[in-house]
All heavy atoms as TSV, in Angstrom:
chain	resi	resn	atom	element	x	y	z
A	1	MET	N	N	-8.330	17.018	120.512
A	1	MET	CA	C	-7.096	16.917	119.724
A	1	MET	C	C	-7.535	16.683	118.273
A	1	MET	O	O	-8.386	15.858	117.991
A	1	MET	CB	C	-6.241	15.773	120.255
A	1	MET	CG	C	-4.968	15.564	119.535
A	1	MET	SD	S	-3.488	16.413	120.134
A	1	MET	CE	C	-3.482	16.174	121.861
A	2	VAL	N	N	-6.859	17.415	117.362
A	2	VAL	CA	C	-7.088	17.206	115.938
A	2	VAL	C	C	-5.739	16.996	115.272
A	2	VAL	O	O	-4.684	17.297	115.840
A	2	VAL	CB	C	-7.800	18.419	115.276
A	2	VAL	CG1	C	-9.228	18.565	115.803
A	2	VAL	CG2	C	-7.046	19.698	115.470
A	3	PHE	N	N	-5.771	16.500	114.056
A	3	PHE	CA	C	-4.563	16.218	113.298
A	3	PHE	C	C	-4.673	16.883	111.919
A	3	PHE	O	O	-5.770	16.951	111.348
A	3	PHE	CB	C	-4.347	14.713	113.125
A	3	PHE	CG	C	-4.073	14.017	114.438
A	3	PHE	CD1	C	-5.101	13.535	115.182
A	3	PHE	CD2	C	-2.780	13.909	114.882
A	3	PHE	CE1	C	-4.863	12.915	116.410
A	3	PHE	CE2	C	-2.515	13.297	116.108
A	3	PHE	CZ	C	-3.548	12.796	116.851
A	4	ALA	N	N	-3.536	17.342	111.399
A	4	ALA	CA	C	-3.513	17.960	110.070
A	4	ALA	C	C	-3.843	16.922	109.009
A	4	ALA	O	O	-3.245	15.853	109.012
A	4	ALA	CB	C	-2.133	18.570	109.827
A	5	GLN	N	N	-4.785	17.234	108.160
A	5	GLN	CA	C	-5.178	16.342	107.088
A	5	GLN	C	C	-4.578	16.847	105.770
A	5	GLN	O	O	-5.271	17.299	104.858
A	5	GLN	CB	C	-6.728	16.269	106.988
A	5	GLN	CG	C	-7.395	15.791	108.251
A	5	GLN	CD	C	-7.019	14.371	108.592
A	5	GLN	OE1	O	-7.206	13.456	107.773
A	5	GLN	NE2	N	-6.481	14.160	109.779
A	6	VAL	N	N	-3.265	16.770	105.692
A	6	VAL	CA	C	-2.506	17.269	104.526
A	6	VAL	C	C	-1.415	16.282	104.206
A	6	VAL	O	O	-1.070	15.448	105.039
A	6	VAL	CB	C	-1.913	18.670	104.833
A	6	VAL	CG1	C	-2.964	19.727	104.996
A	6	VAL	CG2	C	-1.023	18.637	106.061
A	7	GLU	N	N	-0.864	16.399	102.996
A	7	GLU	CA	C	0.226	15.495	102.611
A	7	GLU	C	C	1.572	16.021	103.061
A	7	GLU	O	O	2.490	15.247	103.342
A	7	GLU	CB	C	0.217	15.281	101.120
A	7	GLU	CG	C	-0.978	14.463	100.656
A	7	GLU	CD	C	-0.910	14.125	99.185
A	7	GLU	OE1	O	0.216	14.044	98.638
A	7	GLU	OE2	O	-1.968	13.934	98.580
A	8	THR	N	N	1.738	17.337	103.154
A	8	THR	CA	C	3.020	17.911	103.518
A	8	THR	C	C	2.940	18.541	104.917
A	8	THR	O	O	3.381	17.948	105.886
A	8	THR	CB	C	3.478	18.941	102.490
A	8	THR	OG1	O	2.435	19.921	102.307
A	8	THR	CG2	C	3.807	18.291	101.151
A	9	TYR	N	N	2.425	19.751	105.020
A	9	TYR	CA	C	2.294	20.431	106.311
A	9	TYR	C	C	1.163	21.424	106.263
A	9	TYR	O	O	0.691	21.821	105.197
A	9	TYR	CB	C	3.609	21.111	106.746
A	9	TYR	CG	C	4.063	22.162	105.761
A	9	TYR	CD1	C	3.568	23.466	105.812
A	9	TYR	CD2	C	4.989	21.841	104.758
A	9	TYR	CE1	C	3.992	24.420	104.923
A	9	TYR	CE2	C	5.401	22.790	103.841
A	9	TYR	CZ	C	4.895	24.082	103.925
A	9	TYR	OH	O	5.295	25.039	103.035
A	10	LEU	N	N	0.738	21.847	107.440
A	10	LEU	CA	C	-0.322	22.818	107.601
A	10	LEU	C	C	0.233	24.041	108.304
A	10	LEU	O	O	0.913	23.905	109.335
A	10	LEU	CB	C	-1.460	22.210	108.432
A	10	LEU	CG	C	-2.644	23.102	108.756
A	10	LEU	CD1	C	-3.365	23.576	107.505
A	10	LEU	CD2	C	-3.630	22.372	109.660
A	11	ASN	N	N	0.022	25.230	107.749
A	11	ASN	CA	C	0.497	26.458	108.375
A	11	ASN	C	C	-0.325	26.799	109.610
A	11	ASN	O	O	-1.561	26.779	109.574
A	11	ASN	CB	C	0.428	27.612	107.398
A	11	ASN	CG	C	1.400	27.450	106.253
A	11	ASN	OD1	O	2.493	26.977	106.428
A	11	ASN	ND2	N	1.012	27.882	105.066
A	12	VAL	N	N	0.367	27.089	110.710
A	12	VAL	CA	C	-0.270	27.590	111.917
A	12	VAL	C	C	-0.013	29.098	111.903
A	12	VAL	O	O	1.141	29.544	111.841
A	12	VAL	CB	C	0.348	26.961	113.179
A	12	VAL	CG1	C	-0.354	27.479	114.443
A	12	VAL	CG2	C	0.241	25.419	113.117
A	13	ARG	N	N	-1.081	29.897	111.929
A	13	ARG	CA	C	-0.962	31.341	111.756
A	13	ARG	C	C	-1.198	32.074	113.073
A	13	ARG	O	O	-1.801	31.583	114.002
A	13	ARG	CB	C	-1.935	31.811	110.710
A	13	ARG	CG	C	-1.613	31.170	109.355
A	13	ARG	CD	C	-2.369	31.796	108.231
A	13	ARG	NE	N	-2.025	31.208	106.959
A	13	ARG	CZ	C	-1.020	31.619	106.173
A	13	ARG	NH1	N	-0.315	32.661	106.531
A	13	ARG	NH2	N	-0.777	31.016	105.035
A	14	SER	N	N	-0.749	33.326	113.090
A	14	SER	CA	C	-0.852	34.160	114.308
A	14	SER	C	C	-2.262	34.691	114.541
A	14	SER	O	O	-2.570	35.086	115.662
A	14	SER	CB	C	0.132	35.350	114.212
A	14	SER	OG	O	-0.196	36.152	113.105
A	15	ALA	N	N	-3.094	34.690	113.508
A	15	ALA	CA	C	-4.491	35.153	113.608
A	15	ALA	C	C	-5.312	34.397	112.579
A	15	ALA	O	O	-4.768	33.823	111.641
A	15	ALA	CB	C	-4.563	36.657	113.361
A	16	PRO	N	N	-6.627	34.368	112.754
A	16	PRO	CA	C	-7.484	33.583	111.850
A	16	PRO	C	C	-7.759	34.282	110.514
A	16	PRO	O	O	-8.892	34.513	110.121
A	16	PRO	CB	C	-8.778	33.403	112.671
A	16	PRO	CG	C	-8.813	34.604	113.539
A	16	PRO	CD	C	-7.395	34.898	113.879
A	17	ILE	N	N	-6.662	34.611	109.835
A	17	ILE	CA	C	-6.733	35.236	108.517
A	17	ILE	C	C	-5.582	34.636	107.690
A	17	ILE	O	O	-4.448	34.578	108.177
A	17	ILE	CB	C	-6.555	36.772	108.609
A	17	ILE	CG1	C	-7.606	37.383	109.528
A	17	ILE	CG2	C	-6.525	37.429	107.250
A	17	ILE	CD1	C	-7.361	38.814	109.905
A	18	SER	N	N	-5.861	34.193	106.467
A	18	SER	CA	C	-4.845	33.501	105.690
A	18	SER	C	C	-3.628	34.344	105.326
A	18	SER	O	O	-2.583	33.818	104.981
A	18	SER	CB	C	-5.462	32.931	104.415
A	18	SER	OG	O	-6.017	33.952	103.619
A	19	SER	N	N	-3.720	35.661	105.457
A	19	SER	CA	C	-2.566	36.494	105.153
A	19	SER	C	C	-1.690	36.795	106.380
A	19	SER	O	O	-0.678	37.462	106.264
A	19	SER	CB	C	-3.063	37.845	104.575
A	19	SER	OG	O	-3.866	38.518	105.491
A	20	ARG	N	N	-2.061	36.290	107.544
A	20	ARG	CA	C	-1.297	36.532	108.759
A	20	ARG	C	C	-0.006	35.701	108.797
A	20	ARG	O	O	0.157	34.741	108.072
A	20	ARG	CB	C	-2.129	36.242	110.015
A	20	ARG	CG	C	-3.250	37.209	110.173
A	20	ARG	CD	C	-2.718	38.598	110.203
A	20	ARG	NE	N	-2.839	39.105	111.551
A	20	ARG	CZ	C	-2.824	40.364	111.898
A	20	ARG	NH1	N	-2.657	41.267	111.022
A	20	ARG	NH2	N	-2.951	40.681	113.134
A	21	THR	N	N	0.880	36.085	109.686
A	21	THR	CA	C	2.171	35.465	109.810
A	21	THR	C	C	2.066	33.979	110.160
A	21	THR	O	O	1.281	33.596	111.034
A	21	THR	CB	C	2.969	36.155	110.933
A	21	THR	OG1	O	3.058	37.553	110.616
A	21	THR	CG2	C	4.367	35.579	111.091
A	22	ILE	N	N	2.893	33.174	109.500
A	22	ILE	CA	C	2.987	31.750	109.816
A	22	ILE	C	C	3.920	31.618	111.000
A	22	ILE	O	O	5.085	32.044	110.950
A	22	ILE	CB	C	3.497	30.945	108.613
A	22	ILE	CG1	C	2.534	31.066	107.446
A	22	ILE	CG2	C	3.758	29.492	109.007
A	22	ILE	CD1	C	3.076	30.568	106.129
A	23	ILE	N	N	3.411	31.045	112.105
A	23	ILE	CA	C	4.240	30.888	113.311
A	23	ILE	C	C	4.778	29.496	113.505
A	23	ILE	O	O	5.690	29.276	114.300
A	23	ILE	CB	C	3.477	31.364	114.568
A	23	ILE	CG1	C	2.203	30.549	114.774
A	23	ILE	CG2	C	3.177	32.863	114.492
A	23	ILE	CD1	C	1.503	30.817	116.101
A	24	ALA	N	N	4.211	28.525	112.765
A	24	ALA	CA	C	4.664	27.136	112.880
A	24	ALA	C	C	4.099	26.335	111.697
A	24	ALA	O	O	3.194	26.815	110.999
A	24	ALA	CB	C	4.218	26.510	114.186
A	25	LYS	N	N	4.623	25.133	111.529
A	25	LYS	CA	C	4.085	24.220	110.524
A	25	LYS	C	C	3.763	22.899	111.236
A	25	LYS	O	O	4.583	22.367	111.952
A	25	LYS	CB	C	5.115	23.983	109.419
A	25	LYS	CG	C	5.393	25.233	108.634
A	25	LYS	CD	C	6.381	25.038	107.548
A	25	LYS	CE	C	6.615	26.392	106.891
A	25	LYS	NZ	N	7.098	26.302	105.570
A	26	ALA	N	N	2.529	22.457	111.037
A	26	ALA	CA	C	2.072	21.207	111.651
A	26	ALA	C	C	2.082	20.117	110.582
A	26	ALA	O	O	1.487	20.303	109.498
A	26	ALA	CB	C	0.673	21.360	112.219
A	27	TYR	N	N	2.744	19.037	110.849
A	27	TYR	CA	C	2.826	17.912	109.917
A	27	TYR	C	C	1.715	16.917	110.218
A	27	TYR	O	O	1.134	16.921	111.306
A	27	TYR	CB	C	4.215	17.302	109.944
A	27	TYR	CG	C	5.257	18.287	109.415
A	27	TYR	CD1	C	5.854	19.207	110.257
A	27	TYR	CD2	C	5.569	18.307	108.067
A	27	TYR	CE1	C	6.772	20.144	109.756
A	27	TYR	CE2	C	6.473	19.225	107.562
A	27	TYR	CZ	C	7.059	20.133	108.398
A	27	TYR	OH	O	7.949	21.045	107.894
A	28	PRO	N	N	1.391	16.030	109.261
A	28	PRO	CA	C	0.216	15.153	109.397
A	28	PRO	C	C	0.095	14.410	110.715
A	28	PRO	O	O	-1.008	14.199	111.185
A	28	PRO	CB	C	0.344	14.207	108.198
A	28	PRO	CG	C	1.043	15.018	107.171
A	28	PRO	CD	C	2.020	15.851	107.948
A	29	LYS	N	N	1.180	13.991	111.336
A	29	LYS	CA	C	1.059	13.205	112.555
A	29	LYS	C	C	1.141	14.051	113.826
A	29	LYS	O	O	1.097	13.532	114.933
A	29	LYS	CB	C	2.133	12.122	112.571
A	29	LYS	CG	C	1.854	11.120	111.437
A	29	LYS	CD	C	2.687	9.907	111.528
A	29	LYS	CE	C	2.354	9.050	110.340
A	29	LYS	NZ	N	2.650	7.690	110.474
A	30	HIS	N	N	1.284	15.344	113.682
A	30	HIS	CA	C	1.312	16.242	114.850
A	30	HIS	C	C	-0.094	16.462	115.388
A	30	HIS	O	O	-1.007	16.824	114.638
A	30	HIS	CB	C	1.910	17.610	114.494
A	30	HIS	CG	C	3.375	17.571	114.224
A	30	HIS	ND1	N	4.022	18.619	113.607
A	30	HIS	CD2	C	4.305	16.640	114.505
A	30	HIS	CE1	C	5.313	18.325	113.515
A	30	HIS	NE2	N	5.506	17.139	114.047
A	31	GLY	N	N	-0.270	16.260	116.660
A	31	GLY	CA	C	-1.555	16.518	117.301
A	31	GLY	C	C	-1.656	18.000	117.683
A	31	GLY	O	O	-0.681	18.583	118.170
A	32	LEU	N	N	-2.797	18.565	117.445
A	32	LEU	CA	C	-3.043	19.965	117.789
A	32	LEU	C	C	-4.167	20.006	118.818
A	32	LEU	O	O	-5.226	19.479	118.576
A	32	LEU	CB	C	-3.465	20.757	116.534
A	32	LEU	CG	C	-2.522	20.678	115.355
A	32	LEU	CD1	C	-3.199	21.221	114.110
A	32	LEU	CD2	C	-1.254	21.445	115.639
A	33	GLN	N	N	-3.906	20.613	119.952
A	33	GLN	CA	C	-4.911	20.727	120.991
A	33	GLN	C	C	-5.877	21.863	120.627
A	33	GLN	O	O	-5.454	23.002	120.452
A	33	GLN	CB	C	-4.287	20.999	122.347
A	33	GLN	CG	C	-5.311	21.107	123.449
A	33	GLN	CD	C	-4.684	21.441	124.794
A	33	GLN	OE1	O	-3.469	21.572	124.916
A	33	GLN	NE2	N	-5.488	21.566	125.780
A	34	VAL	N	N	-7.147	21.539	120.512
A	34	VAL	CA	C	-8.171	22.528	120.185
A	34	VAL	C	C	-8.480	23.405	121.374
A	34	VAL	O	O	-8.800	22.901	122.465
A	34	VAL	CB	C	-9.467	21.841	119.658
A	34	VAL	CG1	C	-10.561	22.874	119.415
A	34	VAL	CG2	C	-9.186	21.045	118.392
A	35	LEU	N	N	-8.403	24.716	121.176
A	35	LEU	CA	C	-8.754	25.663	122.234
A	35	LEU	C	C	-10.096	26.297	121.964
A	35	LEU	O	O	-10.856	26.574	122.889
A	35	LEU	CB	C	-7.692	26.763	122.333
A	35	LEU	CG	C	-6.269	26.294	122.646
A	35	LEU	CD1	C	-5.303	27.468	122.612
A	35	LEU	CD2	C	-6.229	25.603	123.991
A	36	LYS	N	N	-10.410	26.522	120.679
A	36	LYS	CA	C	-11.672	27.169	120.332
A	36	LYS	C	C	-11.949	26.920	118.851
A	36	LYS	O	O	-11.057	26.956	118.045
A	36	LYS	CB	C	-11.576	28.674	120.596
A	36	LYS	CG	C	-12.858	29.414	120.456
A	36	LYS	CD	C	-12.696	30.873	120.898
A	36	LYS	CE	C	-14.021	31.554	120.946
A	36	LYS	NZ	N	-13.903	32.943	121.426
A	37	VAL	N	N	-13.219	26.682	118.542
A	37	VAL	CA	C	-13.641	26.509	117.132
A	37	VAL	C	C	-14.326	27.773	116.692
A	37	VAL	O	O	-15.251	28.251	117.325
A	37	VAL	CB	C	-14.587	25.283	117.004
A	37	VAL	CG1	C	-15.062	25.150	115.563
A	37	VAL	CG2	C	-13.892	24.003	117.436
A	38	LEU	N	N	-13.813	28.344	115.600
A	38	LEU	CA	C	-14.375	29.563	115.031
A	38	LEU	C	C	-14.940	29.232	113.657
A	38	LEU	O	O	-14.764	28.119	113.155
A	38	LEU	CB	C	-13.245	30.613	114.892
A	38	LEU	CG	C	-12.447	30.890	116.156
A	38	LEU	CD1	C	-11.219	31.681	115.824
A	38	LEU	CD2	C	-13.322	31.636	117.146
A	39	GLU	N	N	-15.572	30.205	113.005
A	39	GLU	CA	C	-16.103	29.962	111.683
A	39	GLU	C	C	-14.952	29.900	110.680
A	39	GLU	O	O	-14.266	30.896	110.394
A	39	GLU	CB	C	-17.045	31.084	111.291
A	39	GLU	CG	C	-17.761	30.797	109.989
A	39	GLU	CD	C	-18.835	31.803	109.665
A	39	GLU	OE1	O	-19.457	32.340	110.624
A	39	GLU	OE2	O	-19.048	32.064	108.499
A	40	GLY	N	N	-14.658	28.696	110.189
A	40	GLY	CA	C	-13.620	28.516	109.205
A	40	GLY	C	C	-12.209	28.304	109.774
A	40	GLY	O	O	-11.293	28.005	109.032
A	41	TRP	N	N	-12.056	28.474	111.084
A	41	TRP	CA	C	-10.744	28.379	111.716
A	41	TRP	C	C	-10.843	27.632	113.042
A	41	TRP	O	O	-11.901	27.562	113.639
A	41	TRP	CB	C	-10.159	29.775	111.990
A	41	TRP	CG	C	-9.852	30.505	110.756
A	41	TRP	CD1	C	-10.720	31.303	110.043
A	41	TRP	CD2	C	-8.629	30.511	110.027
A	41	TRP	NE1	N	-10.073	31.797	108.940
A	41	TRP	CE2	C	-8.806	31.316	108.896
A	41	TRP	CE3	C	-7.398	29.874	110.223
A	41	TRP	CZ2	C	-7.808	31.537	107.987
A	41	TRP	CZ3	C	-6.378	30.114	109.312
A	41	TRP	CH2	C	-6.577	30.926	108.197
A	42	VAL	N	N	-9.716	27.085	113.476
A	42	VAL	CA	C	-9.632	26.440	114.771
A	42	VAL	C	C	-8.418	27.041	115.493
A	42	VAL	O	O	-7.325	27.086	114.947
A	42	VAL	CB	C	-9.459	24.917	114.621
A	42	VAL	CG1	C	-9.345	24.251	115.990
A	42	VAL	CG2	C	-10.608	24.309	113.833
A	43	LYS	N	N	-8.646	27.527	116.715
A	43	LYS	CA	C	-7.555	28.018	117.542
A	43	LYS	C	C	-6.957	26.821	118.239
A	43	LYS	O	O	-7.684	26.043	118.868
A	43	LYS	CB	C	-8.036	29.048	118.567
A	43	LYS	CG	C	-6.925	29.639	119.371
A	43	LYS	CD	C	-7.446	30.716	120.317
A	43	LYS	CE	C	-6.288	31.357	121.076
A	43	LYS	NZ	N	-6.761	32.396	122.014
A	44	VAL	N	N	-5.616	26.660	118.102
A	44	VAL	CA	C	-4.962	25.461	118.623
A	44	VAL	C	C	-3.757	25.837	119.470
A	44	VAL	O	O	-3.215	26.936	119.374
A	44	VAL	CB	C	-4.519	24.537	117.486
A	44	VAL	CG1	C	-5.704	24.019	116.696
A	44	VAL	CG2	C	-3.512	25.204	116.578
A	45	SER	N	N	-3.370	24.895	120.313
A	45	SER	CA	C	-2.104	24.982	121.045
A	45	SER	C	C	-1.189	23.962	120.386
A	45	SER	O	O	-1.577	22.800	120.208
A	45	SER	CB	C	-2.357	24.628	122.518
A	45	SER	OG	O	-1.131	24.607	123.200
A	46	PHE	N	N	0.021	24.418	120.066
A	46	PHE	CA	C	0.960	23.567	119.317
A	46	PHE	C	C	2.373	23.957	119.700
A	46	PHE	O	O	2.764	25.136	119.586
A	46	PHE	CB	C	0.717	23.736	117.830
A	46	PHE	CG	C	1.639	22.945	116.962
A	46	PHE	CD1	C	1.567	21.569	116.918
A	46	PHE	CD2	C	2.582	23.594	116.164
A	46	PHE	CE1	C	2.411	20.828	116.095
A	46	PHE	CE2	C	3.424	22.857	115.344
A	46	PHE	CZ	C	3.349	21.492	115.313
A	47	ASN	N	N	3.144	23.023	120.201
A	47	ASN	CA	C	4.543	23.265	120.590
A	47	ASN	C	C	4.679	24.436	121.547
A	47	ASN	O	O	5.584	25.269	121.402
A	47	ASN	CB	C	5.407	23.483	119.356
A	47	ASN	CG	C	5.737	22.225	118.628
A	47	ASN	OD1	O	5.557	21.127	119.147
A	47	ASN	ND2	N	6.168	22.351	117.396
A	48	GLY	N	N	3.774	24.583	122.491
A	48	GLY	CA	C	3.874	25.633	123.473
A	48	GLY	C	C	3.362	26.980	123.028
A	48	GLY	O	O	3.467	27.959	123.764
A	49	SER	N	N	2.872	27.090	121.819
A	49	SER	CA	C	2.333	28.341	121.286
A	49	SER	C	C	0.854	28.170	120.931
A	49	SER	O	O	0.384	27.056	120.752
A	49	SER	CB	C	3.080	28.758	120.037
A	49	SER	OG	O	4.418	29.009	120.338
A	50	GLU	N	N	0.177	29.293	120.797
A	50	GLU	CA	C	-1.211	29.264	120.331
A	50	GLU	C	C	-1.256	29.883	118.944
A	50	GLU	O	O	-0.549	30.849	118.654
A	50	GLU	CB	C	-2.117	30.049	121.273
A	50	GLU	CG	C	-2.261	29.358	122.621
A	50	GLU	CD	C	-3.178	30.122	123.565
A	50	GLU	OE1	O	-3.791	31.131	123.139
A	50	GLU	OE2	O	-3.315	29.673	124.721
A	51	GLY	N	N	-2.093	29.317	118.081
A	51	GLY	CA	C	-2.213	29.829	116.735
A	51	GLY	C	C	-3.506	29.333	116.122
A	51	GLY	O	O	-4.354	28.726	116.795
A	52	TYR	N	N	-3.665	29.598	114.863
A	52	TYR	CA	C	-4.905	29.272	114.134
A	52	TYR	C	C	-4.609	28.459	112.884
A	52	TYR	O	O	-3.620	28.718	112.178
A	52	TYR	CB	C	-5.617	30.563	113.721
A	52	TYR	CG	C	-6.035	31.398	114.906
A	52	TYR	CD1	C	-5.104	32.264	115.514
A	52	TYR	CD2	C	-7.299	31.298	115.456
A	52	TYR	CE1	C	-5.466	33.034	116.599
A	52	TYR	CE2	C	-7.661	32.060	116.560
A	52	TYR	CZ	C	-6.740	32.914	117.117
A	52	TYR	OH	O	-7.103	33.661	118.206
A	53	VAL	N	N	-5.475	27.474	112.634
A	53	VAL	CA	C	-5.385	26.679	111.423
A	53	VAL	C	C	-6.761	26.656	110.749
A	53	VAL	O	O	-7.778	26.781	111.408
A	53	VAL	CB	C	-4.904	25.224	111.684
A	53	VAL	CG1	C	-3.495	25.219	112.245
A	53	VAL	CG2	C	-5.849	24.506	112.636
A	54	SER	N	N	-6.747	26.523	109.447
A	54	SER	CA	C	-7.994	26.438	108.705
A	54	SER	C	C	-8.740	25.162	109.078
A	54	SER	O	O	-8.130	24.082	109.126
A	54	SER	CB	C	-7.729	26.463	107.194
A	54	SER	OG	O	-8.893	26.187	106.473
A	55	SER	N	N	-10.022	25.286	109.340
A	55	SER	CA	C	-10.814	24.094	109.696
A	55	SER	C	C	-10.965	23.135	108.536
A	55	SER	O	O	-11.336	21.984	108.740
A	55	SER	CB	C	-12.195	24.503	110.233
A	55	SER	OG	O	-12.910	25.235	109.231
A	56	ASP	N	N	-10.644	23.558	107.332
A	56	ASP	CA	C	-10.726	22.683	106.152
A	56	ASP	C	C	-9.693	21.586	106.191
A	56	ASP	O	O	-9.820	20.565	105.499
A	56	ASP	CB	C	-10.532	23.482	104.871
A	56	ASP	CG	C	-11.665	24.445	104.570
A	56	ASP	OD1	O	-12.791	24.220	105.102
A	56	ASP	OD2	O	-11.455	25.395	103.820
A	57	TYR	N	N	-8.618	21.744	106.972
A	57	TYR	CA	C	-7.507	20.840	106.947
A	57	TYR	C	C	-7.203	20.097	108.253
A	57	TYR	O	O	-6.121	19.541	108.434
A	57	TYR	CB	C	-6.227	21.590	106.505
A	57	TYR	CG	C	-6.378	22.225	105.172
A	57	TYR	CD1	C	-6.606	23.588	105.057
A	57	TYR	CD2	C	-6.360	21.470	104.010
A	57	TYR	CE1	C	-6.765	24.202	103.826
A	57	TYR	CE2	C	-6.526	22.066	102.792
A	57	TYR	CZ	C	-6.722	23.414	102.681
A	57	TYR	OH	O	-6.895	23.998	101.435
A	58	VAL	N	N	-8.176	20.064	109.145
A	58	VAL	CA	C	-7.971	19.303	110.378
A	58	VAL	C	C	-9.183	18.384	110.607
A	58	VAL	O	O	-10.268	18.638	110.158
A	58	VAL	CB	C	-7.778	20.225	111.623
A	58	VAL	CG1	C	-6.487	20.964	111.518
A	58	VAL	CG2	C	-8.933	21.184	111.802
A	59	LYS	N	N	-8.898	17.310	111.317
A	59	LYS	CA	C	-9.945	16.347	111.627
A	59	LYS	C	C	-9.649	15.710	112.967
A	59	LYS	O	O	-8.554	15.432	113.317
A	59	LYS	CB	C	-10.010	15.277	110.545
A	59	LYS	CG	C	-11.139	14.329	110.702
A	59	LYS	CD	C	-11.199	13.419	109.510
A	59	LYS	CE	C	-12.361	12.470	109.672
A	59	LYS	NZ	N	-12.439	11.532	108.594
């Protein structure tokens, strides 16, 4: 489990590319279940969906 390390929210995207569709927003206290760690991205399960967040903003 990781948490968003941001002041407002972290975009959860449909693919591990910053230009992909935002499918959800994770707020600092939302826990994200890690499914896979990629180079620069983390695949997570969040609110019943799977998506990707930048590894720069989770801990």
